[in-house]
C-alpha positions, 0 to 999 in steps of 0.5 A, spaced: 651 409 255 647 412 260 648 420 262 644 424 266 646 432 267 646 433 275 646 426 277 651 424 282 651 417 280 656 413 277 656 413 269 654 406 266 658 404 260 657 398 256 663 393 255 661 394 247 661 401 247 668 401 251 671 396 246 669 401 240 672 407 243 678 403 244 678 400 237 677 407 235 683 410 239 688 404 236 686 406 229 687 413 230 694 412 233 696 407 228 694 412 222 698 417 226 704 412 226 704 411 219 703 418 217 709 420 221 713 414 218 711 416 211 713 423 213 720 421 215 721 417 209 719 423 205 724 427 209 730 422 208 730 422 201 736 425 198 733 429 192 738 434 192 743 429 188 737 428 182 740 430 175 735 435 172 731 433 166 735 434 159 731 438 154 732 433 148 729 427 152 724 425 148 725 429 142 727 423 137 721 418 137 723 412 132 716 410 129 719 405 124 717 398 125 
């Protein structure tokens, strides 16, 4: 890519650079979409109906074979 400060000419962008930029934009969009999907899944979980753990859980351990 060639840029000149104060020039009135057009900006030359290699097609390889344009593809890299487009690929980076697509990757960013995909990550944002996956992040939003993960947050939606977490928010949709119904955690209010989960029973609290009992205090006696794990107190008796059978060590006989």
